[in-house]
N, C-alpha and C positions, 0 to 999 in steps of 0.2 A: 620022745620027750625024756630027758634025764630025770632021775629021782630028785624031787625038790629038797632044798635044804634051807633052814632058817638061820639067819645070821644078822649081825648089826652092821649098819652102813651109816656113815655120816650124812647128814641132811644135804650138805653141799655136793655130794656125789650123786644126788637123785635129780631126775627131771621127768616131766610128764611125757608119756608116749603117745604118738598119734594113733596108735592101735587101740588105746583105751576108749571103750564105747561110751563112757559117761563124759559128756561135753561140759565144760565150765559154764555155770550160770549162777543166778542168785539163789543158792540152795543152802541158806542158813549157815554160811561159813563162820560168821561171827560167833554163833552159839557153839559150834564145834571147836573153834579156837579157844574159847573160854574153858571148855571142858578139858581140852588137851593141856592147857596151861595148869589146870587144877590136878589132873590125874595122869598126864602123859598119854602115850599111845597105848591103848588097851589091846587093840587087834592089829596084827602085823599087816604091812602092805605086801602086794605081790609085784615083783619086779623081774626084769630080764636084763642080762648084761649087754652093754653097748660096746661096739668095737672102738668108737672114738667118742669122747676122750677115754683113754684107757682107765679102767677101774671105776667107771660110771655105770649107772643103771637107769633103765627106763621104767616108770611106774605104769604097770599094766592094769592094776586094780587097787583102789584106795586113793583116788585122785582128790576126794574131799579132805581126807586126812592130810595128804601132802600139801594141799593149798592152805589148810588151817595152820600147818607148821610154818609155811612160808609167810603167812600173815604175822605170826608171832615173831618171825625173824625180821621182817620189815619194821616191826615196832621195837626191835631191840630187846625183846624179852628172852630170846634164845640165840645162841651163836651157831649158825649152820655148820661151821667147820668143826665144832666140838660135839654137837648134839647127835646122839646115836638113835637110829630109827630101826626097829625090828622089821625085817623083811623076809619074805619067802622067795627065794631065787629059783626061777624056772628058765631052762634053756630049751627053746623049741623054735620052729619056723613061725613066720608071721601069722599064718592061718590058725595054728594051734594056740598061739598067744591071744589072738582076737577072740577065739572060742572061750578061752579061760576068762577073759575080761567080761564077756557076755554072761557066762554062767555065774560069775561072782555077783554081778549086779542083778541078773534076772531072778535068781532064787532068793534074793534078799527080801525078807518080809518085815515090814514095819510093825511096831507095836500097835495094838488096837487102842482107840481112845480110852476105853474103860481101863485097860491094863496100865496105860500111862498115868491115868488119874490115881489109881490105887497105889502105883509105885511112888508117886510123889507123896501121897498121904503117909505111906509106910516109912518113907525115907525121912520125912520131916518129923513125924511123931507129934506129940502134943506140945512140946516146948521147943520145936525146931526154930532155927534162925532163918526166916524167909529171905532176908536180904542176902545172906551168905549163900544159900542154895541157889537163888536167882543168879548171883554172880558166877558161881561155879558152872552152871549150865548155860550161861550166856543168854539168859532171858530176863525179862523184867519182873519185878515183884508182882505186878498185876497179873502176869501170865501164870505165876505159881499160885496166886490166890484163886485165879479162875479154875485151875485144875483141882485145887482142893475143894472149891465149891461144887464142881462136877462130881467129885468123889463122894460128896455129902448129899447128893440128890436123894429124894425119896426112893426107897428100895425098888418099887415097881418100875420107876423111870430109869434108874441106873441099870437094872437088869435088862431093860429093853435096849439100852445103849450097848451093853456087853454082848447081847445076842444079835446085834446088828439090825434090830427092828426099827430103830430111829437113828437119824444121822447125828453127827457131832453138833451141827448147827441147831438141830431141834433140841438136843440136850441143853445147849447153852441158853436157848429161849426159856426152858423151864427153870434153869438155874439163875435167871434174872433176879429171882427172889430167893432168899435162903429159907423162907417159910415152907416147911413140908406140907402144912395144911393147904396153903394156896396152890402149891405144886400139884397136890393130889386132887384138889377140886377141879382144876383145869384138865388134868390128865384123865380123870374119870368121865369128864364131859366130852372130851375131844379125841380120845385115843383111837376110837373106831372110825374116825373120819379122816379124809385126806387134806390136812391143813399144812401150810408151810410154816417155817419157823417165825416169820414176821407176824403172821396171824396169831400164833400162840403168845408171842411176846406182847402184842397189843392187848390181848385178853388179860394177861397177868398184870400188866401195868395200867389197866383201864382206870383205876381209882387213884393212881398215884400222880405225883407232880415231878417233873424233871428239874434237876438243880440248875439247868440252863434257862428255864422259863423266867420271864420278867419278874413275876411275883417272888419267886425263889431268890433271884438276885437281889431284889430290894430288901427282903427280909434278912438274908444271910443265914448261913448254917448254924452259927453259934446261937443266935437268938431263937431259931427254930428248935434246936435241940434243947435249949434251956427251958422252953415252954412244954417239953415233953414229946416233941416230934421225933420220929424214927427215920433214919436214913439207911437205905439199902444200897450198897455199892453195886453199880453195873459193871461187872468185870469183863464184859464181852462186847462193849461198844464204847464210842467216844461221845455219846450224846448226853452225858451227865448222869449222876447218881439219881436214884429214885427216892423221893420224899413220900413216905407212906401216908402220913396224916395231912392230907391236902387242906382240911378244914382249919388246922392250926396255922398253917402258913397264910392262908387267905385271911384269917382273923387278925393276925399280926399286921399284914399288909394294909388291911382296912383301917386299923388304928393309926398306923404311921401316916397314911395318906389323909385321914380325917384331921389329924393334928396339924399337918402341913397346910391343908386347905383352910383351917380356922386361922392359922397364922397369916397366910396370904390375904385372906378376906379382911382381917383387921388392919393389916399393913396398907392395903390398897384402898380401904374404905368401901369395898364392894358389898352388895347385899348378900352375896353368897359365893362360894367357890365349891363346885361339885366334884368330888374325887371319883375316879373310875380306874380300876386296876387293869387297864387294857390300853393298847395303842389306838384302838378303834373307838372313836367318839360318836360315830354315826347314829347309833340307836338312842343314846342319851340326847343328842342334839335334835332328833326328830320330835321329841316331846317338848321342846322349847321353841322360842321364837328368836331368830337371829336379829340383833339390833345393828342396823347399818349406820356407821358414824362417818363424819367427814374427816379428811386428812388435814393436817396443819397446812396453812397457806404456804405456797412456795415463795421464797425470798428472792430479791433481785440477784443476790450473789449466787443462789442456787440456779436461777434461770441462766445467768451468764455462764456458769460452769457447764450446764447442759449444752449450751451453744458451742463452747470450746470442745467438749467431748465429741459432739456431732461432726465438727469440722475435722478433728483429728482422725476420727473413724473413717471419714471419707478419703482422707489422704492415705491412710493405711491400706484401704481397699485398692486404691490406685497403684500403690507401690507393690502390693502382693500380686498384681496381675502381670508384673514384669517377668517374662519367661527366663531371663538371665539371672534372676535373683538366686543367690545360693540358699541351700537348705537351712543353714545356720541363721542367715538373715531372715528368712521366711518364718522360722520358728520364733525368733525374737519379736517380730511384728505380730504374730499370732497371739503370743503371750500378752503383749501390750493391749491388743484389741479386746481380749477376754477381760482383762482388768478394768479397762475403760467401760465396757458394757456392764460389768457388775456395779461399778460406781454409778453409772447412769440409772440403773434399776433402783439402787438405794435412794437416789435423789427423788425418784418418782414414788417409791413406797415409803412415804413419810408417815410418822406416827399419827394414830387416830386421836381425835379430840373427844374426850369424855367429860361432859359437863358435870360439875359437882352435884347439881340437883338430881342427876340421873343415876349416880353411883349406887344409892341404896336400892334401886329398882332393877339392877342388872347384875350379872355374875359371869364367871368364866369356868371352864372345865379344866380340872387337873388330871392329866392322863399319865400313863406309864409307858415309857419307851421300851423297845425290845432289849435295850441294854440294862433295864432295871432302874433307870433314872426317871424321876418325876418331871413332868413338863407342863407348865401352865400355858394352855392354848391361847392364841392371840385373839380369837373371836369373842365378842360379847353376846350374851343371850339374856332374854327376859322370860318370865313365866307367863306373861300375858302380852299380847301384841302391842308394840310401841312403835310410833312413827316419830322420828327425831329430825326436825328441820331447822337448820341454822338461819338466823335472821342476818342477812348480809347487807352491808352498806355498799351502795353503788360504787363501782371502781372509778377511779379518776381518769384512767386511760379511755380512749374513745371506743369503748366496747358496749356502752349502754348499760342498763340495769339488767343483769343476768340473774338476779336473785330468784326469779321464778323458775329458772332452769334447774335449781337445786331440788332434786327429787329423791325421796327415800333416804334423806340424810347424806347423800353424796354431794359434796361441795362442787366437784368438777368432774366431768367425764372426758375432758380433753386430754390428749396424751401428755402434753407438757404442762398441764395445769395453768394455761395462760388465758383461759376464758372463765369469766365469772369469779375471778379471784379477788373479790372485795373483802373488806374487813368484817369479821363476824362480831356483831354487837349483842347478840342474845340467842335464845333457843326457844323453839316451839315444840313441846312434847305432847303428843296426843295418844290416848288409849284407843285401840281399835284394831281392825284387821290389817296386818302389815303386808300381807301377800307372801310371807315366807313362813307360814306356820309349819310346825313339824309334828303336831299331835294328831293321832288318829289316822285312819285310812284315807279319808277324804272329807271335805266339808259337806254339809247337808245331812239328810236322814241316814242313819246307820242301818245297813242291811243286817238281817239276822245272822248271816254266816260270818260277818265281821264284828259281831258284838260280843262283849264280855257278859257274864251273867247278870250284871246290873244294868245292861242296856247300853253302856257307853262303848265307844269304838275301841277295839284292840289296837295296840301299836302296830305300825306297818311291819316291823321286823318280826314280832310274834306271829302275826297273821301269815307272813311269808314262810316262817319256820314250820308252822302247822300245816301249811299247804304242801311243803316238801315231805313232811312226815305222812300226810294223808296219801300222797302219791306213792310213797314207799310201801304203804300197806297194800295198795292196789297192785303194785308190781310184785310183791311177795306172793299175793294170792294168784296172780297170773302164772307164776312159775309152776304151779301144780296143774295147770290146764293148758298144755301146749296147743290143743286143738282150737280153743278159743283165741289164744295168742295168734295162731295162724290166720284165723278169720279176721281178727282186728288188723294184723299187719297188712294182709292183702287189701282189705278195704281202705286202710289209710293211704296206701300207695296208689291205688286206683282212683280214689276220691280226690287226691291231690295231684292228679295227672297234669294239671296246667302249670305246675311249678317244676322248673328244670334246673338241674345242678350237675354239670358234667364232672366226672371224676376220673381217676386213673384206672378204675376197674372196668372200663368199657360199658358202663351202665349208669343210668340216672338214679337207680335205686340206692338209697343210703339210709342209715339209721344212726344219725348223729346223737351224741349225748345231749341232753337238754341243757339249756342255759338257765340254771336255777336262779331265782331272785335273791338268794343268799348263798354265801360260800359254804362248801361242804363242811368245813371245820367249825362253822358257826351254828350248825344244826345239832341240837342235843341228840345223843345216841338213842336208838330205838330198837325194839325187837325185830321189826320189819327190815330195817337197814342191815342189821347183823345177819339176818337170814339170807338176804340177797348177796351179801359179801361171802358168806359161807357156801352158798350155792355156786358162786363163781369159782371159788377156790377148788371145789370138788370136781369141776368139769374137766374133760379130756382136752388139754391144750397143747399137746405135743406137736400138732400140725403147725403151730405158730413158729416153729424153729426153722422152717424153710427160708432160704435166702431170698427167693424171688416170689412175686405174687403167684406165678404159675406153680411153683413148688408147693406153696402153701395151699393153693386150691386143690391140687392133686392129692395132697395129704388129707385135706378136709373131706374129700370125696370118699376116702377109705374109712371114715368113721361109721360106726353103727347108726342105724336109724334112730335108736334111742338117744345116742349122743348128739346127733343133729337136732333132734327135737328139743333137747335141753338147751342147746345153743340158740335155737330159734326163740324159745320161751324167754331166755335171758335177755336177748337183744331187744325183744319187744318190751319186756318189763323195765329195762333200763333206758328206754327211749321215751318213757312217759314224762310229760311236762308237769310241773307243779302248778303253774298258772298259765292262762292264755296270754296274759300280758302283765307287765309289772304293776301298774296302778290299779288293776281290776280286782275288786273284792267279790269274787264269784268262783264257782267250780265249773268244770267242763262237763256238759251234758252227756257226751259219749263215754267219758270215764265213769260217770254216775251209772250209765246203763251197764257197762262192764261189771261194776261192783254189784249191781242187782243180779246179773246173771250168775256171778260167782258166789252170791250170798255172802259177801265179805262181812265178817264180824270185826269191826274196827276195835272194839273193846278188848278182844283177845290178842290184838297186835300192839296196842298202844294204851298206856294208862297215864293219866296226868300226874306229874311229879312236881316237886318244887322247882327243879331245873327247867323243865320244858313248859310249865304253865303257871303254877300258883305264885311263884316269885315275880311273875311278869304282869300280873293283874293287881288291881287295888284291893285293899282290905275290904272295902265296901262290896266289891264284886264277889269276893270269896264268901262273905256273909250272906249275900243274896243267893248264891248257889247253894249254900248249906240250908238256907230257908226253903229253897225249892225242893231239895231232895229229902230233907228230914224235918221240915217244919220249924216253927219258932224255938222248940225245945233244943234242936241240934245247933241252930245258929246262936242261941243264947249262951250255950256252953263256951263258945269261943269269942264272944263279943268283947270280953275284957282282956284277951290275950294280945301280945304283940304280933305284928304282921308275920315275922319269921316263925313264931311258934304256931300260928294258925296254918301257915304253909306246910310246915313239917307234919302237923297233925293230919292235914288233908291228904298229904301224900300217902300216909298209912291207911287212912280211912278209905280212900278211893281205890287202893290196892287190895282192899278186903282184909287188911291186917289188924284192924282196930276192933275192939269189942263193942258191938252195936246191935240194935234190934235187927231181927232177921229180915223184916220187910225193908228197912232202910239199907241194909247190906245189899240186898238184891238190886236196889235202885243205883247205889253209888258204884257198884262194881260193873254196871253196864253203861254208866254215863260217860259220854265224850262230848266235848264242846261242838257247837254247830260247825265250826271251821274244820273239824275232822270228820264230818259226816258226809256220806255219799247220798245226796237227796235227789231222787229221780223225779222229773216232772211227769204228770199224768200223760199217757199216750193220747195222741189226737184221735178223734172219732173216725171210724172208717166210713167210706162211701157206701151207698146201697149196692153198687156193683161188687165191691169187695165183700160185702155181707153174703151176696149170692154165691160168689166164686170160692171164697176161702173159709167162711165160718161154718160150712156144712160138712167139713171133713171130719172123719172119725179116726180113732187110733187104730193100731195094727190089729187089734183083736176083732175089729168089725163092729163093736158095740158103740152106742152113742153116749155111753156114760161119761167119757172124757172128751166130749166134743169141744173143739177150740172156740173160745169166745174172748173178745177183747176185754170183757168184764171179769173173766175168770181170774182167780188168784194166780194161776199159772200163766204168766204173761207170755206174749209171743216174741220169739227171736227171729227177726227178719234179716236174712242175709242174701244169698243168691235166690234165684226164682223158685227154687224148690226147698228153701230152708225154713218153711213155716212149721213150727214144732213146739211141743211142750217143753218147759224148762225142767219139770219134775216128772220123771217117768220111773217105771219099775226098774230098779238096778239090775235085776236078773235078765231083763229084756234088752237093754241097750248099753250096758257097761257103766254102772254107777251114775246114771242120769246125766250124761254129758250133753251140753247144748249143741254138740255136733253128733249126728247119729251114724250108724253103720247100716248093715243090711236090713235091720228091723225098723229103720226110720220111716217117716211118712213120704220120703222122696220116691219118685218113680223113675227119675232119669239117672240117678247115681247108682250104678250097679257095681257089685264087688268084682275086683280084678282077680285073675287067676294067680298073678304073682303078688307076693307080699311087699307092697310099696311103702314109701315113707308116710303116706296118709294113714294107712292101716296102723303103722307103728305109732303115729301120733295118738290115735284113739287108744291103743293098747297102753301106752305110757300114761296117758291121762287117766285111764280107768284104774291103773295101779295106784 
C-alpha cells in the first residue's frame, strides 16, 4: 500500500465502490445532507483510483457523505462538476481496500445519547434558534426539543442514562413530563424494579389527559389554558400532548354539554336531555327505561318505491351472475345495488312518532363522539316505565283490524310495513313495568352483596366493576402463594375434566383470560391491578422470543424453578373470573374459600374513592353509610353538602386522611362494600364416620392440643386424600404456615424426594 495523500476531487469524478462494506439503506441521509449543506464536508472520504474512466475514483469509505452530496446535487443545491470533495487517496489491491473500508466503519463509535443531549443543550444555549438548529442538522424542531428535554432530566435519571443504566427509551418515558418532582417520585419508586418504558410512561401520565381524547377536543386548548390548565408537550410520541389538570378540562366540558343539553331540551320540548362526556351511553341508559315508539306510517308512494327497488335488485343479481360480464360492468352494478339497498333501508327506518303529550315525560341522551363532537342519541327514555300504544283506525284494505297487534308501541313488525298500517287516531300512555327497565341488578329483593348502604340495588355496571376489582384483589394475593395456586389450578383442571377444548399445544389444558363483564379500560385503577401488572413485567419472558412452539417450550424448560413458580402463580391469578355469569349478583364460593385460606385483607388492597364508588351511589346511600360507621353525628355533618362535596370528603375519610375520632377511623379504614367482600359459607357438618377417621388426628408434636376439629377457628383445607391440615401453624415448623406442607405436614404418603424438584421450589418461594 502506498503512502496515503489527501487532495481535492470534483464530486463528478467520484462513484461508490462495490468494495465499500456499508451498503446503501435508509440511514438518515436527509439529516446528513442538511448538515453538509450548512457546514460542508468536515471529514474527508477515502477513495481509490479507477482505471476507467481515467481520473475517476471509487469511494471506499464515506458512502453516506457521498450519497448526501449526490442528494444535494440532484436537488440543484450544488454543481458536481465544480464542487470539491476532500479525499484520502489509497492505492492497494482489493483485499487491502476492503480491509480499510471495514476498519473505518467497524471502529466508528456513535455518540452516547447523554452526550448528544448535552451537545445540543450547549450548542443552542439559552437563546438559541431551535428552528435554525433543526434545519442545519436535518431534523425536526420536535426532535431538538426532545433532546433538550432529555438534557434537562432530573440529575439522578440523566446520570443513569449517561452511565448506561437505563435505555434511551426509558429516559424518554421519564421525560414525558418536564416536572422534576414527578420524575423523581416515579424514579424513586420504580428504579429498583424491572419495568419497561411503557409502564413508566403510564405511571407518569396516570392523572393527565391526552389532547387527543374526546373531552380535550371538545374543550380546545385555548379554553383550557385560559382556565388555568397546564399543557405538557409529549416530545417522544404522536399520541398528543398531556393536559395536566384533568379536572379543569372535565369541568369545562360538563358546562359546554349542559348548556347544549338545555338548549336542545327547550328546542325539542323534551322533559330533559342528559349530557354524558363519553361515547358509551350504556351505563346511563341502564338506569332509565327505553320508550318504544311507532314509526310514521308508510305512504303508498314509499310502498311503490320499495317494490321498484326490489324488482331492480332482483334484475341486478341476475345480471351479476353472468360469467362473461366485465369487471367494470360488474363494479357499476355493485355500486348501484349498494345505493338501492341503502335507499330501501331509509324507507323502512322511518322517523318515530313522539306524541306531544308524551314529550314532557321523556328525554334523550347527549353523548360525545370520539371526534369530540356532541351527538344527540336517537332513542327516547323515561325515568319511570311507560307503555305507549297507538290507537289505530282499522285499515281499509282487506287485512282486518290489526290494532291489537300493536305491542309495546311498535306500529308494525312486518318488514315492509304493510300489515296493520291503519291511521293513528290517538294514544294510550300507561305507567307501569315496560319490560325494558335498566335500573338495578334485577327485579325483586336485593341481595346484600348487590345493595348500596341504603339497601337499594347498585347499578349493574358498578356491581360488575366491583366484581372485577374484588377478583383482582384475590389474584394479587395468590401471586404470593404459588403452592396454593398450584393446588387450585390442578383442582380446577381435574374438576372440569368433562369440558374438552382441543388446541395447538397437543393438550386440552388451557388457561384462557376471563371474559370480564366490563371492558378493562372501564374499570377504575386499583392497587391490586397495578401489582398484578408490575408482577408480570418483572417476570423472565425471554423464552417467548422463540419462533416456534417447540423453541419456546425448550426455552421455558430452562427457567429456574422459582421463575416457573412465578409464571404458574401469574397464570392462575389472571385466569380468575369476576363473576360466574353476567346477570348473577353473587360471588364464587371457591374464590371465597381461597380468600379465607389466604386471609385476604381487601381493605389493604382497595379503598373506596369518588371514582370507583362514592360518585356511583346516591347521596342518600352515602349518608346511610356515614350513619352506620359514625352515627348521626357523622352523617349530620354532611347532610347539607352537595353530592360531589360529600363524595370527596368520604374519599379522604375512608382513606384515613381526615381528622376524625380514633374509634371511627378504625371502622372507616377497614370498611369495604359487601360487593368487595369474600364471604365464605359455613362448612357442611361432617358425618360420624368422618368424625371417627379424621377428627382424632393430632399435630406433629404428638400432643392433642391442636387436634383438628370442624368447629376450630383453624378451618380445614381439604385437597388430596392426605391434605387434611391446619391453616395456621408454627412458622418455624412448616415454613410460614403455608396451606401446603412439607416434611413436617400431617401427610404420611407424601415423602421428601432426594432431588430438589419444582414442588419443593414452590414451597420455598411461597415461604419467602
